[in-house]
VOTORBA-17178 format. One record per residue (C-alpha): x, y, z; residue number from 1. Coordinates in pm, 1 decimal, padded with zeros to 6 digits, always signed. Layout:
BEGIN
        x        y        z fifi
        X        Y        Z  NUM
...
END
This chain:
BEGIN
        x        y        z fifi
 +11247.7 +11010.8 +07586.3    1
 +10880.0 +10922.3 +07591.4    2
 +10737.0 +10964.3 +07933.9    3
 +10586.3 +10635.8 +07983.9    4
 +10640.1 +10277.8 +07885.4    5
 +10260.9 +10213.5 +07877.1    6
 +09903.4 +10327.0 +07963.5    7
 +09666.2 +10064.0 +08164.5    8
 +09316.1 +10138.6 +08173.1    9
 +09151.4 +09923.1 +08437.8   10
 +08759.5 +09862.4 +08428.9   11
 +08554.9 +09964.9 +08713.7   12
 +08509.5 +09568.5 +08775.8   13
 +08706.0 +09329.9 +08567.5   14
 +08456.3 +09060.1 +08467.2   15
 +08628.6 +08913.2 +08171.1   16
 +08947.0 +08709.0 +08075.8   17
 +08998.7 +08935.2 +07780.1   18
 +09285.8 +09187.3 +07771.7   19
 +09275.5 +09425.0 +07476.5   20
 +09636.6 +09584.6 +07396.3   21
 +09755.1 +09844.6 +07141.2   22
 +10125.6 +09810.1 +07117.2   23
 +10181.5 +10032.4 +06810.3   24
 +09971.6 +10329.5 +06885.0   25
 +10227.5 +10521.8 +07126.8   26
 +10254.8 +10848.2 +06970.3   27
 +10476.5 +11031.8 +07249.4   28
 +10764.9 +11147.0 +07009.9   29
 +11009.4 +11343.4 +07247.4   30
 +11221.1 +11621.8 +07141.8   31
 +11517.4 +11434.6 +07230.2   32
 +11420.2 +11141.3 +07005.6   33
 +11315.5 +11362.0 +06700.0   34
 +11617.2 +11564.7 +06687.0   35
 +11814.7 +11229.5 +06650.6   36
 +11607.1 +11150.8 +06325.1   37
 +11641.6 +11216.4 +05971.3   38
 +11254.8 +11255.8 +05947.0   39
 +11020.6 +11531.0 +06019.8   40
 +10754.7 +11513.2 +06270.3   41
 +10485.6 +11394.6 +06013.6   42
 +10680.5 +11162.0 +05826.7   43
 +10811.5 +10950.3 +06150.4   44
 +10456.2 +10852.0 +06233.2   45
 +10408.8 +10665.3 +05924.5   46
 +10458.1 +10327.0 +06094.9   47
 +10228.8 +10420.0 +06384.1   48
 +09900.7 +10255.3 +06436.3   49
 +09731.2 +10583.2 +06470.3   50
 +09412.2 +10598.1 +06665.4   51
 +09404.4 +10224.1 +06730.6   52
 +09383.4 +10289.7 +07070.7   53
 +09061.2 +10529.2 +07045.0   54
 +08909.5 +10274.0 +06820.4   55
 +08926.0 +10019.5 +07111.4   56
 +08877.4 +10247.2 +07411.5   57
 +08545.6 +10097.0 +07502.3   58
 +08712.3 +09785.3 +07612.5   59
 +08705.2 +09895.8 +07981.7   60
 +08343.7 +09977.0 +07972.1   61
 +08289.4 +09588.7 +07883.6   62
 +08487.4 +09464.0 +08184.6   63
 +08842.5 +09432.2 +08003.2   64
 +09161.6 +09585.8 +08092.8   65
 +09318.7 +09784.7 +07817.4   66
 +09706.1 +09815.4 +07782.4   67
 +09832.5 +10075.1 +07524.1   68
 +10179.0 +10177.8 +07449.2   69
 +10335.7 +10511.6 +07564.3   70
 +10670.0 +10496.2 +07350.0   71
 +10589.5 +10514.2 +06963.1   72
 +10659.4 +10224.4 +06742.6   73
 +10947.8 +10428.6 +06537.5   74
 +11141.2 +10430.6 +06884.8   75
 +11091.1 +10085.3 +07009.1   76
 +10859.6 +09805.9 +06874.9   77
 +10700.8 +09600.3 +07167.3   78
 +10589.6 +09365.8 +06907.7   79
 +10942.4 +09225.2 +06871.6   80
 +11180.1 +09019.0 +07084.7   81
 +11469.8 +09133.4 +07278.2   82
 +11694.8 +08938.8 +07077.3   83
 +11562.5 +09100.3 +06745.5   84
 +11846.6 +09353.6 +06735.2   85
 +11962.5 +09476.6 +06382.0   86
 +12331.7 +09471.6 +06304.5   87
 +12301.3 +09724.0 +06061.4   88
 +12178.6 +09999.9 +06331.6   89
 +12283.8 +09865.0 +06651.5   90
 +12674.0 +09875.1 +06735.0   91
 +12823.1 +09558.2 +06842.0   92
 +12574.4 +09323.6 +06694.6   93
 +12716.6 +09041.1 +06516.8   94
 +12453.2 +08790.0 +06491.2   95
 +12439.6 +08604.7 +06151.0   96
 +12130.6 +08485.2 +05985.9   97
 +11873.1 +08773.9 +06085.3   98
 +11508.2 +08731.1 +06001.2   99
 +11376.1 +08909.5 +05684.0  100
 +11185.3 +09123.2 +05919.5  101
 +11513.8 +09243.6 +06081.7  102
 +11704.1 +09263.5 +05742.0  103
 +11425.3 +09488.8 +05644.4  104
 +11486.8 +09730.2 +05913.8  105
 +11210.8 +09629.0 +06142.8  106
 +11366.6 +09490.8 +06450.1  107
 +11306.0 +09577.9 +06815.2  108
 +11479.4 +09914.2 +06751.0  109
 +11343.8 +09998.6 +06422.7  110
 +11593.1 +10122.0 +06143.4  111
 +11323.0 +10257.8 +05899.2  112
 +10976.0 +10363.5 +05893.1  113
 +10695.4 +10264.5 +05626.6  114
 +10826.9 +10255.7 +05271.6  115
 +11204.6 +10207.4 +05388.0  116
 +11267.9 +10550.9 +05482.4  117
 +11588.0 +10550.9 +05718.2  118
 +11506.1 +10707.8 +06075.9  119
 +11878.3 +10765.3 +06168.2  120
 +12187.4 +10863.8 +06027.1  121
 +12449.9 +10604.8 +06119.6  122
 +12424.7 +10365.7 +06407.1  123
 +12309.9 +10364.8 +06779.4  124
 +12508.4 +10239.1 +07065.2  125
 +12419.1 +09916.2 +07213.9  126
 +12381.2 +10103.8 +07545.7  127
 +12128.4 +10305.0 +07389.7  128
 +11938.2 +09990.7 +07269.0  129
 +11959.3 +09824.6 +07592.4  130
 +11846.9 +10145.8 +07788.6  131
 +11534.0 +10159.1 +07564.4  132
 +11437.4 +09792.4 +07602.2  133
 +11475.0 +09809.6 +08001.1  134
 +11279.6 +10131.6 +08024.7  135
 +10999.4 +10076.6 +07780.8  136
 +10999.3 +09689.7 +07679.0  137
 +11030.7 +09517.5 +07977.4  138
 +10772.0 +09724.7 +08182.9  139
 +10535.4 +09670.0 +07907.0  140
 +10561.5 +09289.1 +07886.6  141
 +10589.0 +09242.5 +08267.9  142
 +10261.4 +09409.4 +08288.5  143
 +10101.0 +09203.6 +08011.8  144
 +10241.7 +08874.0 +08153.5  145
 +10110.0 +08979.4 +08493.7  146
 +09762.0 +09055.8 +08364.1  147
 +09755.0 +08729.9 +08151.6  148
 +09853.3 +08542.5 +08468.5  149
 +09591.3 +08711.3 +08672.1  150
 +09307.4 +08645.7 +08435.4  151
 +09408.1 +08283.0 +08423.6  152
 +09404.1 +08256.4 +08799.7  153
 +09046.8 +08447.3 +08816.3  154
 +08865.2 +08279.8 +08519.3  155
 +09044.1 +07972.8 +08419.1  156
 +09188.9 +08111.8 +08108.9  157
 +09336.9 +08450.8 +07969.6  158
 +09252.6 +08590.1 +07596.9  159
 +09493.3 +08867.6 +07463.2  160
 +09325.4 +09067.6 +07171.9  161
 +09656.5 +09254.9 +07001.1  162
 +09524.2 +09547.9 +06800.6  163
 +09698.9 +09680.2 +06509.6  164
 +09620.0 +09858.6 +06191.6  165
 +09776.3 +09794.8 +05834.6  166
 +09835.7 +10039.5 +05549.4  167
 +09615.9 +10023.1 +05269.8  168
 +09922.3 +10004.6 +05030.2  169
 +10078.0 +09708.2 +05212.6  170
 +09749.8 +09483.8 +05177.9  171
 +09716.1 +09582.9 +04800.4  172
 +10058.4 +09471.8 +04739.4  173
 +10038.5 +09147.0 +04965.6  174
 +09675.8 +09040.8 +04861.4  175
 +09574.3 +08876.1 +04536.6  176
 +09235.8 +08738.7 +04557.3  177
 +08934.8 +08742.3 +04402.9  178
 +08729.1 +08781.5 +04728.4  179
 +08885.3 +09130.3 +04763.3  180
 +09107.6 +09291.2 +04999.3  181
 +09025.2 +09271.0 +05345.2  182
 +08932.3 +09537.5 +05613.4  183
 +09015.5 +09297.3 +05891.9  184
 +09288.7 +09038.2 +05901.1  185
 +09281.6 +08799.3 +06218.5  186
 +09611.9 +08627.1 +06302.2  187
 +09639.3 +08341.7 +06511.5  188
 +09985.8 +08204.9 +06380.2  189
 +09759.3 +07925.2 +06202.3  190
 +09592.6 +07775.8 +06500.1  191
 +09902.4 +07790.1 +06712.2  192
 +09815.7 +08077.4 +06940.4  193
 +09436.0 +08045.0 +07005.9  194
 +09164.5 +07809.4 +07000.6  195
 +09006.1 +07733.6 +06646.7  196
 +08667.0 +07784.9 +06802.8  197
 +08746.2 +08095.4 +06973.1  198
 +08888.9 +08271.6 +06652.8  199
 +08593.0 +08141.7 +06459.4  200
 +08360.3 +08348.2 +06679.3  201
 +08573.9 +08650.1 +06682.2  202
 +08600.5 +08634.6 +06307.1  203
 +08224.7 +08599.8 +06279.6  204
 +08160.7 +08899.0 +06476.1  205
 +08332.1 +09103.6 +06219.4  206
 +08183.5 +08956.9 +05926.4  207
 +07847.6 +09000.6 +06086.6  208
 +07931.0 +09373.3 +06106.9  209
 +07990.2 +09386.8 +05735.5  210
 +08370.0 +09382.7 +05716.1  211
 +08541.9 +09190.0 +05477.5  212
 +08764.0 +08934.3 +05684.4  213
 +09101.4 +08721.8 +05595.4  214
 +09273.7 +08507.2 +05859.2  215
 +09633.9 +08482.4 +05883.0  216
 +09673.3 +08632.5 +05524.3  217
 +09885.7 +08844.6 +05467.0  218
 +09966.5 +08869.5 +05872.5  219
 +09938.2 +08576.6 +06072.2  220
 +10084.5 +08756.5 +06366.4  221
 +10432.5 +08843.1 +06523.7  222
 +10597.0 +08838.8 +06873.1  223
 +10298.7 +08902.4 +07082.9  224
 +10069.2 +08608.3 +06977.9  225
 +10365.3 +08398.2 +06930.9  226
 +10478.1 +08465.2 +07290.2  227
 +10143.8 +08481.8 +07479.5  228
 +09936.4 +08213.4 +07296.3  229
 +09938.2 +07885.3 +07445.8  230
 +09581.7 +07748.5 +07386.8  231
 +09678.0 +07410.6 +07533.0  232
 +09723.7 +07587.1 +07886.4  233
 +09416.5 +07818.6 +07816.4  234
 +09638.8 +08125.0 +07743.4  235
 +09495.7 +08244.0 +07405.6  236
 +09629.3 +08530.8 +07179.3  237
 +09467.9 +08696.7 +06872.2  238
 +09597.2 +08948.1 +06632.6  239
 +09358.9 +09201.4 +06505.1  240
 +09464.5 +09418.5 +06186.0  241
 +09261.9 +09697.0 +06048.9  242
 +09288.4 +09872.9 +05716.5  243
 +09366.4 +10205.4 +05817.2  244
 +09194.0 +10348.1 +05500.4  245
 +08854.4 +10259.8 +05614.8  246
 +08863.5 +10496.1 +05944.1  247
 +09160.9 +10760.2 +05837.4  248
 +09332.8 +10955.9 +05605.5  249
 +09680.8 +10783.3 +05580.6  250
 +09853.0 +11060.2 +05399.2  251
 +09775.2 +11343.9 +05656.3  252
 +09741.9 +11098.3 +05965.1  253
 +09377.6 +11240.4 +06047.8  254
 +09052.3 +11033.8 +06117.8  255
 +08827.3 +11039.3 +05816.2  256
 +08471.7 +11071.5 +05759.1  257
 +08406.3 +10692.5 +05829.0  258
 +08601.9 +10707.6 +06180.6  259
 +08283.8 +10744.4 +06394.8  260
 +08102.3 +10466.8 +06219.3  261
 +08381.2 +10213.0 +06229.3  262
 +08438.9 +10305.3 +06594.5  263
 +08069.5 +10249.9 +06683.3  264
 +08094.9 +09908.0 +06507.8  265
 +08424.9 +09827.0 +06685.4  266
 +08234.5 +09902.0 +07031.0  267
 +07986.3 +09643.1 +06947.3  268
 +08242.5 +09399.6 +06858.7  269
 +08473.3 +09463.5 +07157.4  270
 +08162.6 +09396.7 +07394.0  271
 +08095.2 +09062.1 +07209.9  272
 +08467.6 +08962.4 +07225.4  273
 +08473.2 +09043.1 +07602.4  274
 +08171.4 +08823.7 +07647.7  275
 +08368.2 +08549.9 +07525.4  276
 +08588.8 +08570.7 +07831.4  277
 +08321.5 +08575.6 +08104.7  278
 +08355.9 +08324.1 +08373.5  279
 +07992.5 +08269.8 +08355.2  280
 +07958.6 +08152.8 +08010.0  281
 +08282.8 +07952.0 +08039.3  282
 +08140.7 +07749.2 +08357.6  283
 +07787.9 +07720.5 +08168.4  284
 +07978.9 +07559.1 +07859.0  285
 +08168.3 +07314.7 +08075.9  286
END
């Protein structure tokens, strides 16, 4: 079993309502888990948002808390709801009309990694699924809910920036546009998860840094932004997807020569996003 549900890095002084999170960068692949899979230790990492936690690790220096997963995505997907159980993988699940995501093997306990490669031979017990949810999913989300509530009480708002990466191949298959494939996709559930003004500002930071940016296409956001984004109540949630190929060698799962430059750019952008959540700026605008 992975050692920790999550890792929470606090700033020396929390000065902004922005929370940065990386729910898919966990890489604690325990021996117990690996011996149950059909995949080798390299292939099973193909669905991991590798190095995203390193790209955004400057968040605490800007006064933001930073929450990142401990357990890997192939073991349990924190960006799914507890009811997203895959009947093709979990014994005793009889629900009908499952979503396309679950049908493709990407439920809360994933059945496959990238390119549809099966993780297991056979099914897992319901007890095993519940154990993973109780030990890893529930603590992560309880902590995130607490942070959102604390920030709302302190600053009058809370802003979740949910950080992810996307395979270049997936973007190429899903995007057919003369504007070119995006380096960054910002998801706000088409305005349902965050204020338009806030998302406009975040988008402008990436564009000004030279990134090709798309909004809600091909990824509008999944469970995290849907669950935590309530802009009418000053709870905002934005998903950030970064094309993996701009900072890493996807086949070998190692940083590429551009990693340092991308990280440096994201450090500046992270600081600008953190500034959006400072109480001084909020009060000055009111």
